[in-house]
C-alpha positions as CSV (number, residue, x, y, z in Angstrom):
1,X,104.3,77.0,107.8
2,X,106.4,74.5,109.8
3,X,108.0,74.7,113.2
4,X,110.8,77.3,113.5
5,X,109.9,79.2,110.3
6,X,107.9,82.0,111.8
7,X,110.9,84.2,112.6
8,X,112.3,83.8,109.2
9,X,108.9,84.7,107.6
10,X,108.7,87.9,109.6
11,X,112.2,88.9,108.7
12,X,111.6,88.2,105.0
13,X,108.4,90.4,105.1
14,X,110.4,93.2,106.8
15,X,113.1,93.0,104.2
16,X,110.6,93.2,101.3
17,X,108.8,96.1,102.9
18,X,112.0,98.1,103.4
19,X,113.0,97.4,99.8
20,X,109.7,98.7,98.5
21,X,109.8,101.7,100.9
22,X,113.0,102.9,99.2
23,X,112.4,106.7,98.4
24,X,113.1,106.1,94.7
25,X,110.4,103.5,94.5
26,X,107.9,105.6,96.6
27,X,108.5,108.5,94.2
28,X,108.1,106.4,91.1
29,X,104.7,105.1,92.4
30,X,103.4,108.7,93.0
31,X,105.1,110.9,90.4
32,X,105.2,110.3,86.6
33,X,106.5,112.1,83.6
34,X,105.0,111.6,80.1
35,X,106.8,113.8,77.7
36,X,106.3,117.4,78.9
37,X,103.6,116.4,81.3
38,X,104.4,115.9,85.0
39,X,101.8,114.2,87.2
40,X,102.2,114.1,91.0
41,X,99.2,112.5,92.7
42,X,96.1,114.4,91.4
43,X,98.2,117.4,90.2
44,X,99.4,118.1,86.7
45,X,102.2,120.4,85.4
46,X,103.1,121.4,81.9
47,X,106.9,121.3,81.9
48,X,107.1,123.2,78.6
49,X,105.6,126.3,80.2
50,X,108.0,126.3,83.1
51,X,111.2,128.4,83.0
52,X,113.1,126.4,85.7
53,X,112.5,123.3,87.9
54,X,114.4,123.4,91.1
55,X,114.5,120.8,93.8
56,X,115.3,121.3,97.5
57,X,114.8,119.0,100.5
58,X,115.6,117.9,104.0
59,X,115.4,114.8,106.0
60,X,117.0,111.4,106.3
61,X,115.5,110.3,103.0
62,X,116.1,113.6,101.2
63,X,119.2,112.4,99.2
64,X,117.5,109.3,97.9
65,X,114.4,111.2,97.1
66,X,116.5,113.6,95.1
67,X,118.1,110.8,93.2
68,X,114.7,109.4,92.4
69,X,113.5,112.7,91.2
70,X,116.6,113.0,88.9
71,X,115.6,109.7,87.4
72,X,112.1,110.9,86.8
73,X,112.7,114.3,85.4
74,X,116.0,113.8,83.6
75,X,117.4,116.9,82.0
76,X,114.3,118.9,82.9
77,X,115.6,119.3,86.5
78,X,117.8,122.4,86.5
79,X,119.3,122.6,90.0
80,X,118.9,121.6,93.6
81,X,120.1,121.2,97.1
82,X,119.0,118.7,99.8
83,X,120.2,118.4,103.4
84,X,120.4,115.0,105.1
85,X,121.9,113.4,108.2
86,X,125.4,111.9,108.3
87,X,125.5,108.5,106.7
88,X,122.4,109.1,104.6
89,X,124.0,110.8,101.6
90,X,124.0,109.1,98.2
91,X,125.6,110.1,94.8
92,X,123.5,112.4,92.7
93,X,124.0,114.1,89.3
94,X,122.3,117.4,89.5
95,X,121.1,118.0,93.1
96,X,123.8,118.9,95.6
97,X,123.7,116.8,98.8
98,X,124.8,118.4,102.1
99,X,125.1,116.7,105.5
100,X,124.2,118.5,108.7
101,X,123.7,117.8,112.4
102,X,121.1,115.3,113.6
103,X,119.3,115.0,116.0
104,X,120.5,118.5,116.9
105,X,121.3,121.2,114.3
106,X,124.8,122.5,114.1
107,X,127.0,125.0,112.1
108,X,126.6,122.8,109.0
109,X,122.8,123.2,109.3
110,X,123.1,127.0,109.3
111,X,125.4,127.0,106.3
112,X,123.4,124.6,104.2
113,X,120.0,126.2,105.2
114,X,121.3,129.6,104.1
115,X,122.3,128.3,100.6
116,X,119.0,126.5,100.5
117,X,117.1,129.8,101.1
118,X,119.1,131.6,98.4
119,X,117.9,129.0,95.8
120,X,114.3,129.4,97.0
121,X,114.2,133.2,97.0
122,X,115.6,133.6,93.4
123,X,112.5,131.9,91.8
124,X,110.0,133.5,89.5
125,X,106.2,132.8,88.8
126,X,107.3,130.7,85.9
127,X,109.4,128.4,88.1
128,X,108.4,125.1,89.9
129,X,110.0,124.4,93.3
130,X,109.9,120.8,94.3
131,X,110.3,120.3,98.0
132,X,111.4,116.9,99.2
133,X,110.4,116.3,102.9
134,X,111.1,113.4,105.1
135,X,111.5,112.5,108.8
136,X,114.4,114.3,110.6
137,X,113.8,117.5,108.6
138,X,113.1,119.6,111.7
139,X,116.8,119.4,112.8
140,X,118.4,119.4,109.3
141,X,116.7,122.6,108.0
142,X,116.8,125.5,110.4
143,X,117.4,129.2,110.5
144,X,116.7,130.7,113.9
145,X,114.6,133.9,114.0
146,X,115.8,137.3,115.0
147,X,118.7,137.2,117.5
148,X,118.3,133.6,118.5
149,X,121.0,131.0,118.2
150,X,121.0,127.3,117.7
151,X,122.0,126.9,121.3
152,X,118.8,128.8,122.3
153,X,116.7,126.5,120.2
154,X,118.5,123.4,121.6
155,X,118.0,124.6,125.1
156,X,114.2,125.1,124.6
157,X,113.8,121.7,123.0
158,X,115.7,120.0,125.8
159,X,113.7,121.7,128.6
160,X,110.4,120.8,126.9
161,X,111.3,117.2,126.3
162,X,112.4,116.8,129.9
163,X,109.2,118.3,131.1
164,X,107.1,115.8,129.1
165,X,105.9,118.1,126.4
166,X,103.8,116.6,123.6
167,X,104.9,116.9,119.9
168,X,102.2,119.5,119.3
169,X,103.5,121.7,122.2
170,X,107.1,121.3,121.0
171,X,106.2,122.2,117.4
172,X,104.1,125.2,118.5
173,X,107.2,126.6,120.2
174,X,109.8,125.6,117.6
175,X,107.8,127.1,114.7
176,X,107.7,130.5,116.4
177,X,111.4,130.6,116.9
178,X,112.3,129.8,113.3
179,X,112.4,131.7,110.0
180,X,111.5,128.6,107.9
181,X,109.2,126.3,109.9
182,X,105.4,126.5,110.2
183,X,104.6,127.5,106.6
184,X,107.3,130.1,106.4
185,X,109.2,128.4,103.6
186,X,106.0,128.7,101.4
187,X,105.9,132.4,102.1
188,X,109.6,132.7,101.2
189,X,109.1,130.7,97.9
190,X,106.6,133.1,96.5
191,X,105.8,133.7,93.7
192,X,106.9,130.3,92.4
193,X,104.7,127.2,92.2
194,X,105.6,124.7,95.0
195,X,105.1,121.0,94.9
196,X,106.0,119.3,98.2
197,X,106.6,115.6,98.1
198,X,106.4,114.0,101.5
199,X,107.7,110.8,102.9
200,X,105.8,110.8,106.2
201,X,107.0,109.5,109.5
202,X,104.1,111.0,111.4
203,X,101.1,108.8,112.3
204,X,98.1,110.3,110.5
205,X,100.4,112.2,108.0
206,X,99.6,115.7,109.5
207,X,101.4,118.0,107.1
208,X,101.8,120.8,109.7
209,X,103.8,118.3,111.9
210,X,106.1,116.5,109.4
211,X,109.4,118.3,109.6
212,X,107.6,121.1,111.4
213,X,105.4,121.8,108.3
214,X,107.7,124.3,106.3
215,X,105.2,124.5,103.4
216,X,102.0,123.8,105.3
217,X,99.7,126.2,107.1
218,X,100.4,126.5,110.8
219,X,97.4,126.3,113.1
220,X,99.4,127.4,116.2
221,X,100.1,130.9,117.5
222,X,102.7,132.8,119.5
223,X,100.3,132.8,122.4
224,X,100.0,129.0,122.3
225,X,103.8,128.7,122.2
226,X,104.0,130.9,125.4
227,X,101.2,128.8,127.0
228,X,103.0,125.6,126.3
229,X,106.2,126.8,128.0
230,X,104.2,128.0,131.0
231,X,102.1,124.9,131.2
232,X,105.3,122.8,131.3
233,X,106.9,125.0,134.0
234,X,109.9,126.1,131.9
235,X,109.0,129.7,130.8
236,X,111.5,131.2,133.3
237,X,114.2,128.7,132.4
238,X,114.3,129.3,128.6
239,X,116.9,131.9,127.3
240,X,115.8,135.5,127.7
241,X,116.1,136.0,123.9
242,X,113.4,133.3,123.4
243,X,111.0,135.0,125.9
244,X,111.6,138.4,124.2
245,X,110.9,136.9,120.7
246,X,107.6,135.2,121.9
247,X,106.4,138.3,123.8
248,X,107.0,140.4,120.6
249,X,104.9,137.9,118.7
250,X,102.1,138.0,121.1
251,X,102.1,141.8,121.0
252,X,102.0,141.8,117.2
253,X,105.5,143.2,116.8
254,X,106.6,140.1,114.9
255,X,104.5,138.6,112.1
256,X,102.6,135.4,112.8
257,X,103.4,132.2,110.9
258,X,101.0,131.9,107.9
259,X,97.7,130.3,108.7
260,X,95.1,128.3,106.7
261,X,93.8,130.5,103.9
262,X,97.0,132.6,103.7
263,X,97.6,133.7,100.0
264,X,101.1,132.2,100.2
265,X,99.6,128.7,99.9
266,X,97.6,129.5,96.7
267,X,100.2,127.8,94.5
268,X,101.4,125.2,97.0
269,X,100.5,121.5,96.6
270,X,101.3,118.5,98.8
271,X,101.6,114.8,97.9
272,X,102.4,112.1,100.4
273,X,104.5,109.6,98.5
274,X,105.0,107.1,101.4
275,X,104.0,106.7,105.0
276,X,103.3,104.2,107.7
277,X,100.2,103.3,105.9
278,X,102.3,102.4,102.9
279,X,104.3,100.1,105.1
280,X,101.2,98.4,106.3
281,X,99.8,97.8,102.8
282,X,103.1,96.3,101.7
283,X,103.4,94.1,104.8
284,X,99.9,92.9,104.4
285,X,100.4,92.1,100.7
286,X,103.6,90.1,101.3
287,X,102.2,88.3,104.3
288,X,99.2,87.1,102.3
289,X,101.5,85.9,99.5
290,X,103.2,83.7,102.1
291,X,99.9,82.2,103.2
292,X,99.2,84.3,106.3
293,X,95.8,85.7,107.2
294,X,96.4,89.3,107.9
295,X,94.8,92.1,109.9
296,X,95.8,95.8,110.1
297,X,95.3,96.9,113.7
298,X,96.2,100.6,113.4
299,X,98.3,103.1,111.4
300,X,98.4,105.5,114.4
301,X,100.2,103.4,117.0
302,X,101.3,105.4,120.0
303,X,101.7,105.1,123.8
304,X,104.4,103.9,126.2
305,X,106.5,101.3,124.4
306,X,106.5,98.7,127.2
307,X,102.7,99.0,127.6
308,X,102.2,98.6,123.9
309,X,104.4,95.5,124.0
310,X,102.1,94.1,126.7
311,X,99.1,94.7,124.6
312,X,100.6,92.8,121.7
313,X,101.4,90.0,124.2
314,X,97.7,89.9,125.0
315,X,96.8,89.7,121.3
316,X,99.3,86.8,120.9
317,X,97.6,84.9,123.7
318,X,94.2,85.6,122.2
319,X,95.4,84.3,118.8
320,X,96.9,81.1,120.3
321,X,93.9,80.3,122.5
322,X,90.9,81.4,120.4
323,X,92.1,82.3,116.9
324,X,91.0,85.9,117.2
325,X,90.9,88.4,115.5
326,X,92.0,86.2,112.5
327,X,92.5,82.5,112.4
328,X,96.2,81.4,112.4
329,X,98.5,81.3,110.6
330,X,98.0,85.0,111.3
331,X,99.9,88.3,110.8
332,X,98.8,91.3,112.9
333,X,100.2,94.7,111.8
334,X,100.5,98.2,113.2
335,X,102.5,101.3,112.3
336,X,103.2,104.5,114.3
337,X,105.5,105.6,116.9
338,X,105.6,104.8,120.6
339,X,107.5,106.6,123.3
340,X,109.9,105.7,126.2
341,X,109.9,107.3,129.5
342,X,113.5,107.0,130.6
343,X,114.0,106.0,134.2
344,X,117.2,104.0,134.0
345,X,120.7,104.4,132.6
346,X,120.6,101.7,130.0
347,X,120.6,101.7,126.2
348,X,117.8,101.0,123.8
349,X,115.1,102.4,121.6
350,X,111.3,102.3,121.6
351,X,111.2,99.3,119.3
352,X,113.6,97.3,121.4
353,X,111.8,98.2,124.6
354,X,108.4,97.2,123.1
355,X,109.9,93.9,122.0
356,X,111.5,93.1,125.3
357,X,108.2,93.9,127.2
358,X,106.4,91.6,124.8
359,X,109.0,88.8,125.3
360,X,108.6,88.9,129.0
361,X,104.8,88.6,128.8
362,X,104.7,85.7,126.4
363,X,107.7,83.8,127.9
364,X,107.4,80.1,127.0
365,X,104.4,80.6,124.7
366,X,105.0,78.6,121.5
367,X,104.2,79.6,118.0
368,X,104.4,83.4,118.3
369,X,107.0,86.0,117.3
370,X,107.1,89.7,117.1
371,X,109.2,92.0,115.0
372,X,109.3,95.7,115.8
373,X,111.3,97.9,113.4
374,X,112.3,101.5,113.0
375,X,112.1,101.9,109.2
376,X,115.0,104.4,109.1
377,X,117.2,101.7,110.5
378,X,118.0,103.5,113.7
379,X,116.1,102.7,116.9
380,X,117.1,105.3,119.6
381,X,120.8,106.0,120.2
382,X,121.8,102.4,119.1
383,X,123.1,100.6,116.0
384,X,120.0,98.5,115.9
385,X,116.8,99.0,113.9
386,X,114.7,97.1,116.4
387,X,114.2,93.5,117.4
388,X,112.7,90.1,116.6
389,X,111.6,88.1,119.7
390,X,109.6,85.0,120.6
391,X,108.8,82.8,123.6
392,X,112.4,81.7,124.0
393,X,113.9,85.2,124.1
394,X,113.9,85.5,127.9
395,X,115.5,82.1,128.4
396,X,118.3,83.1,126.1
397,X,118.9,86.3,127.9
398,X,119.1,84.5,131.2
399,X,121.5,82.0,129.8
400,X,123.8,85.0,129.2
401,X,123.6,85.8,132.9
402,X,121.2,88.7,132.6
403,X,117.8,89.4,134.1
404,X,115.3,90.5,131.4
405,X,113.1,92.1,134.1
406,X,115.9,94.1,135.5
407,X,117.1,95.2,132.0
408,X,113.6,96.4,131.1
409,X,113.4,98.4,134.4
410,X,116.8,100.0,133.6
411,X,115.7,100.9,130.0
412,X,118.5,98.6,128.9
413,X,116.7,96.6,126.3
414,X,119.7,96.8,123.9
415,X,122.0,94.8,126.2
416,X,119.3,92.2,126.9
417,X,118.3,91.6,123.3
418,X,121.9,91.6,122.1
419,X,122.6,88.8,124.6
420,X,119.7,86.9,123.1
421,X,120.8,87.5,119.5
422,X,117.5,89.1,118.8
423,X,118.5,92.6,117.6
424,X,117.8,93.6,114.0
425,X,120.6,95.6,112.3
426,X,119.8,97.1,108.9
427,X,122.1,100.1,108.9
428,X,120.7,103.4,107.5
429,X,117.9,102.3,105.2
430,X,117.5,105.7,103.4
431,X,113.8,105.8,104.2
432,X,111.7,106.9,107.2
433,X,108.0,106.1,107.5
434,X,107.6,105.6,111.3
435,X,107.8,102.2,113.0
436,X,106.4,98.9,111.8
437,X,105.2,96.2,114.3
438,X,104.4,92.7,113.0
439,X,103.0,89.9,115.2
440,X,103.1,86.5,113.7
441,X,101.2,83.4,115.0
442,X,101.5,79.9,113.7
443,X,98.8,77.2,113.6
444,X,98.5,75.5,116.9
445,X,99.7,72.2,115.4
446,X,102.9,73.8,114.1
447,X,104.5,74.9,117.4
């Protein structure tokens, strides 16, 4: 690998990974039809013994998953409906595609979710319901419980996020304010067989967390939901209807979400068709084909984005000085999802902030580059998917009259990286398997 090729190599790997992460390809690798036999992971279904096969789904990748399922099942797929975010719809032959609000549910969400539920509740024991789940599903498929409104749910989510709640606290609350989350879709789908095909955007692929686990057992309780609101100091601030719903649940006047061992899961099966780990395997394969020595650091990347960026900078320096953990030319890989604590009023996303922090730490260091990418093509509230930076990034930002340090402090990584020409723009990719971070290091003699 000669001088100046490293950025191009990282971009080529990212493009190949995104191509292989297409929902249709992920489904084709995990699900197969041979005559009247359907195989999904370790599970087998005899299509000749099924009355109907119905597909439903929700998430940013739901429409393309539906199209892939149509290709696999052909005329054996009878009907379906999936809900996706604006800009993520694709043409389908059998399955209806509806768009709804994201990242916040809206009136379209309620209408599509109600039609969705009607399909599910009309099924018999001889039917197979295939549920297509991907990232973004929590917002796209929702029916509030009892007398709650979407505004109530939105207010609770906003309060918890501002208070620094974890995803587990947030999910414990949301599941107990919904009619469909936390395993409740599995309860509603009885007595049909249920096969849930998951494109996971959650590090570790926790089925109870992905899209709030609509067909997975819920380990949380009403009491834990109340405790989460109290622990974050927002119990008194949430709408009164929310407090009444949760109190009723704690007192046993409202049924709990279904737990592990509940009979409603007896005919439910889950298969993860793609995830951050899939992205790592693909990136490693493509990197090795290009002559790079590769190492997977983690598939559960998390933490404050700028701090993670600094850790990757330390790894870059270790590679350049000592050739560890693998001898250059090297490719170090991680997948997961970092977070950003917003202090300023700038624009950016977690991948852009990670990349800018990395660029500041390795300023002037030759022979290294880092690509950080949101695999769904949307990094935060911007039109960028992430960034590709190197030791010259900060110099280019300053030539544009900006201070990279000030832009990082203002959470304005988008403006800084746009000035450097280092933003990655893919548009909606149709897939969503968490974030992918790739650190490339050239041989010392090549820089």
